[in-house]
C-alpha positions as CSV (number, residue, x, y, z in Angstrom):
1,Q,221.8,183.1,11.7
2,I,222.8,178.5,11.6
3,D,218.9,178.2,13.3
4,S,217.2,181.1,12.1
5,K,218.1,179.9,8.0
6,V,218.9,176.1,8.0
7,V,215.8,173.7,9.4
8,D,218.1,170.4,9.6
9,S,221.5,170.3,8.8
10,N,224.4,168.8,10.7
11,L,225.6,172.5,11.4
12,L,222.4,173.2,14.0
13,P,223.5,170.1,17.1
14,C,226.7,171.6,17.4
15,A,225.3,175.4,17.2
16,L,223.0,174.7,19.8
17,R,225.1,172.8,21.3
18,G,227.6,176.0,21.8
19,L,224.7,178.7,22.9
20,A,223.2,176.0,25.7
21,K,227.1,176.0,27.0
22,F,227.5,179.7,27.1
23,S,223.8,180.8,27.4
24,H,225.2,182.9,30.7
25,L,226.7,185.6,28.3
26,I,224.0,186.1,26.0
27,H,223.1,189.6,26.1
28,L,219.2,190.0,27.3
29,D,218.5,191.8,23.8
30,A,219.7,188.5,22.7
31,V,217.7,185.9,24.5
32,V,214.3,187.2,23.5
33,D,215.2,186.5,19.7
34,L,216.7,183.5,20.4
35,L,213.8,181.8,22.1
36,E,211.5,182.4,19.5
37,V,213.7,181.0,16.9
38,L,214.0,178.4,19.1
39,K,209.8,178.2,19.9
40,K,209.7,178.0,15.4
41,L,212.2,174.9,15.3
42,L,210.2,173.5,17.7
43,E,207.0,173.7,15.6
44,N,208.2,171.4,13.2
45,G,209.4,168.9,15.0
46,D,208.5,166.4,12.8
47,R,211.2,167.5,10.2
48,L,213.9,167.5,12.9
49,S,216.0,164.6,13.9
50,T,215.7,163.5,17.4
51,D,219.7,165.2,18.9
52,S,218.6,168.7,16.3
53,C,215.0,168.8,18.5
54,V,216.8,167.8,22.4
55,H,219.5,170.6,21.3
56,C,217.1,173.2,20.6
57,I,214.6,172.6,23.9
58,L,218.1,172.1,26.2
59,C,219.3,175.5,24.5
60,A,216.2,176.6,25.7
61,L,216.0,175.7,29.5
62,K,219.7,176.7,29.9
63,T,219.0,180.2,28.5
64,L,215.4,180.6,30.5
65,R,217.8,179.9,33.3
66,G,220.3,182.1,32.2
67,P,220.5,186.6,33.6
68,G,216.8,188.1,33.0
69,R,215.3,184.9,33.9
70,D,212.7,186.8,36.0
71,T,212.2,189.5,33.4
72,I,211.7,187.5,30.9
73,P,207.8,186.4,30.0
74,V,207.6,182.7,28.8
75,D,205.8,180.2,29.4
76,M,207.8,176.8,30.4
77,K,205.0,175.0,28.1
78,Q,205.8,175.3,24.9
79,Y,209.1,174.1,26.0
80,L,208.2,170.9,27.7
81,I,205.4,169.3,25.7
82,P,208.3,169.2,23.0
83,L,210.1,167.1,25.6
84,Y,207.3,164.8,26.3
85,G,206.3,164.5,22.6
86,I,210.5,163.6,21.6
87,L,210.6,160.7,24.8
88,P,209.4,157.8,22.7
89,R,211.8,158.2,20.3
90,I,214.8,157.5,21.9
91,G,215.8,154.6,20.8
92,I,214.9,154.1,17.4
93,P,216.9,154.1,15.1
94,T,217.5,156.6,12.6
95,N,217.3,155.8,8.6
96,E,221.4,156.9,8.4
97,S,221.6,154.8,11.4
98,S,219.7,152.0,9.1
99,L,221.6,151.4,6.6
100,P,223.8,148.3,5.9
101,S,227.7,149.5,7.5
102,T,230.1,147.7,9.2
103,N,229.3,150.2,11.8
104,A,225.9,150.9,12.3
105,D,225.6,149.7,15.7
106,D,228.6,151.3,17.2
107,A,227.0,154.8,15.3
108,Q,223.5,153.9,17.2
109,S,224.7,153.4,20.2
110,N,226.7,156.5,20.2
111,D,223.8,158.3,18.4
112,E,221.6,156.9,21.0
113,G,223.9,157.5,24.2
114,K,224.7,161.3,23.4
115,V,220.7,161.5,22.9
116,I,220.5,159.9,27.1
117,E,223.0,162.6,27.7
118,E,221.1,165.5,26.5
119,V,217.6,164.1,27.9
120,I,218.6,163.9,31.0
121,Q,219.8,167.6,31.7
122,C,217.0,168.8,30.2
123,L,214.8,166.6,33.0
124,D,217.2,168.0,35.2
125,H,217.2,171.9,34.3
126,A,213.1,171.0,33.6
127,F,211.4,169.7,36.9
128,L,215.0,169.3,39.9
129,Q,216.3,172.7,39.6
130,R,212.8,174.1,39.1
131,R,209.8,173.3,41.3
132,E,206.6,172.4,39.0
133,L,203.6,172.8,40.2
134,S,201.4,170.8,38.0
135,S,200.8,167.7,38.9
136,T,198.9,166.4,36.0
137,R,202.1,167.7,34.0
138,L,204.1,165.7,36.2
139,A,202.8,162.2,36.2
140,G,202.5,162.5,32.9
141,F,205.9,162.5,32.4
142,L,206.3,160.3,34.5
143,K,204.4,157.5,32.8
144,R,205.8,158.7,29.2
145,L,209.6,157.8,30.8
146,A,208.1,154.5,32.2
147,G,207.1,153.4,28.7
148,S,210.1,154.8,26.6
149,S,211.6,152.6,29.0
150,L,210.7,149.1,27.9
151,H,212.5,149.8,24.3
152,C,214.7,151.2,24.8
153,M,218.2,149.6,25.3
154,P,219.8,148.5,28.5
155,T,222.2,151.6,27.9
156,S,219.3,154.5,27.8
157,S,216.7,152.4,30.5
158,V,218.3,152.5,33.4
159,P,219.6,156.2,33.4
160,L,216.2,156.9,32.1
161,L,214.5,155.0,34.9
162,A,217.7,157.0,37.6
163,C,216.0,160.1,36.3
164,T,212.4,159.1,37.0
165,R,213.5,157.2,40.5
166,Q,214.7,160.9,41.1
167,I,212.4,163.2,40.2
168,A,209.7,160.8,41.9
169,S,211.6,161.2,45.1
170,R,211.5,164.5,45.6
171,Y,207.5,165.5,44.4
172,S,206.2,162.1,46.5
173,S,206.8,164.0,50.1
174,S,204.3,166.6,48.8
175,S,201.2,166.0,50.6
176,S,199.1,167.0,47.6
177,S,200.8,164.4,45.5
178,K,199.5,161.7,43.7
179,I,202.8,160.1,43.0
180,E,202.4,156.8,45.1
181,R,198.6,156.5,44.0
182,M,200.6,155.2,40.6
183,L,202.4,152.7,42.3
184,E,199.3,150.6,43.3
185,N,196.7,148.5,41.6
186,E,195.1,149.9,38.6
187,E,191.4,148.5,40.3
188,D,192.9,150.5,43.6
189,I,192.8,153.6,42.1
190,V,190.5,155.7,42.0
191,A,190.2,158.6,38.8
192,E,187.8,160.3,36.5
193,G,188.3,159.7,32.9
194,V,190.4,157.7,31.4
195,F,193.9,157.6,30.7
196,S,194.7,159.1,27.1
197,P,198.8,157.5,26.1
198,D,198.6,159.5,22.6
199,A,197.8,163.4,24.1
200,E,200.4,165.9,22.4
201,D,199.5,167.9,25.8
202,P,201.3,165.5,29.5
203,E,198.3,167.6,31.5
204,H,195.8,166.0,29.0
205,S,197.0,162.8,29.0
206,N,195.1,161.9,32.7
207,S,198.0,159.7,34.3
208,H,196.7,159.3,37.5
209,A,194.0,157.0,36.0
210,T,196.3,154.5,35.2
211,S,199.1,152.7,36.8
212,L,203.1,152.6,36.8
213,W,202.9,148.8,35.2
214,E,205.7,149.5,33.3
215,L,207.8,148.7,35.9
216,S,206.0,145.0,37.1
217,L,207.4,144.0,33.3
218,L,211.4,145.7,33.5
219,K,211.2,144.0,36.8
220,Y,212.0,140.5,34.2
221,H,214.4,142.8,32.4
222,V,217.9,140.3,31.5
223,H,219.6,143.0,32.7
224,P,220.5,143.0,35.9
225,K,220.6,146.7,36.2
226,V,217.5,147.3,35.2
227,A,216.0,144.8,37.1
228,E,217.8,146.4,39.5
229,Q,215.9,150.4,39.2
230,S,212.2,148.8,37.9
231,S,212.1,146.7,41.5
232,N,213.6,149.2,43.9
233,M,211.1,152.0,42.2
234,A,208.5,150.0,42.9
235,E,208.9,149.3,46.4
236,G,209.5,153.6,46.9
237,K,213.3,152.9,47.5
238,L,215.8,156.3,47.3
239,L,218.4,156.7,44.9
240,K,222.0,156.5,47.0
241,L,223.7,159.5,45.7
242,P,225.8,159.6,43.6
243,G,226.6,156.7,43.1
244,E,223.5,156.1,40.9
245,A,223.0,159.2,39.2
246,P,221.8,159.4,36.3
247,S,224.4,160.8,35.0
248,K,226.7,158.5,36.5
249,L,225.0,155.2,35.5
250,C,225.0,156.9,32.2
251,A,228.8,156.5,31.8
252,Q,229.1,153.6,33.5
253,M,226.9,151.8,31.1
254,K,228.1,153.3,27.8
255,R,231.6,152.0,29.3
256,D,229.8,148.6,29.9
257,A,228.5,148.5,26.6
258,R,231.5,149.6,24.9
259,E,233.6,146.8,26.6
260,G,230.7,143.7,26.3
261,H,230.6,143.5,30.2
262,I,227.0,142.4,32.2
263,E,227.4,142.5,35.9
264,Q,226.0,138.8,37.3
265,K,225.6,137.7,40.6
266,P,226.3,133.7,40.3
267,M,224.1,132.1,42.4
268,W,223.8,128.0,42.9
269,R,221.4,126.1,43.0
270,K,220.8,122.2,43.8
271,H,219.2,120.7,40.1
272,P,216.1,118.9,41.4
273,L,216.9,116.1,39.3
274,D,220.2,115.5,40.8
275,T,220.7,112.9,42.9
276,T,224.2,112.2,43.3
277,A,225.2,110.4,46.5
278,S,227.3,113.7,47.4
279,S,223.0,115.3,47.4
280,R,221.6,113.1,49.3
281,K,223.9,113.5,52.4
282,K,223.7,117.3,52.5
283,S,219.7,116.3,52.1
284,R,219.5,114.0,54.8
285,R,221.9,115.7,56.8
286,R,219.7,119.1,56.5
287,Q,216.4,116.9,57.6
288,N,215.6,116.5,61.1
289,Q,216.5,113.0,62.4
290,V,213.9,111.4,64.3
291,R,215.2,108.7,66.8
292,F,213.2,105.8,69.0
293,I,215.5,104.5,72.1
294,T,214.4,102.0,73.8
295,P,215.5,101.5,77.0
296,R,218.1,99.7,78.9
297,R,217.2,97.1,81.4
298,T,219.2,97.4,84.1
299,A,220.1,95.7,87.6
300,N,216.7,98.1,89.4
301,W,216.9,95.5,92.5
302,H,215.1,97.8,94.7
303,L,212.6,98.8,93.4
304,Q,212.4,94.9,92.2
305,T,209.7,93.9,94.4
306,N,209.2,89.8,95.6
């Protein structure tokens, strides 16, 4: 009743969270009606908050993974397109969090952390627990995830990049996959058409015609975890599971943000203007020393001639 009568309310995310948790206990006759209500809610996605939209998509994906998934004729596309459209809204402060208050930043970080957890679960149900056959749709999601990582906070960028690496590593083994081409230079990519970043459908974005240039910018991020994840993805390295699982990284980044901790590796380097005596001695020791030895005169009487 809450889902069908209330367009946007504080009770809507709670109701959807409970439905997603007990989706495997929902009767098969009620599943069809529930999916129809969720579809109508997602049609008004502009009027819903980011939290409500993500919970709608997660509830639908979990319900489709439940009993009767083989008998219900539902296309996953009608839930993946709203997920594709909601990704750029991650990390953008809402109207409530932009109001002047003492705990506005804490409330915004907590809401963003909860949304990131739900988005990771949606991506897991959409691409990891099932096999995506459309390489064009997959490339569109990878491009959108990399672009969303640019404007997000490090607490959200690190899990998103880890999830992007996990999805790319799963589908990169396919012979028909074109994901590896997106890691090359745009001049070396041979494709038809032009990339459309404002397309609503990921299959119409033509993401194969561009590259993941966002990784080259994120390599120089001020946060070391963001720079590490982007560099590893650009080099094609696999995730070290379970230590680098997106859900675990999300919890770790939230804890570090709450405690104000940023992991740094100290690198000791000699200043170019340092002219102290100790630095001179070290530089002299490192240089290759060349000495000219003058032979000494010895009494080589047996070589002398009269």
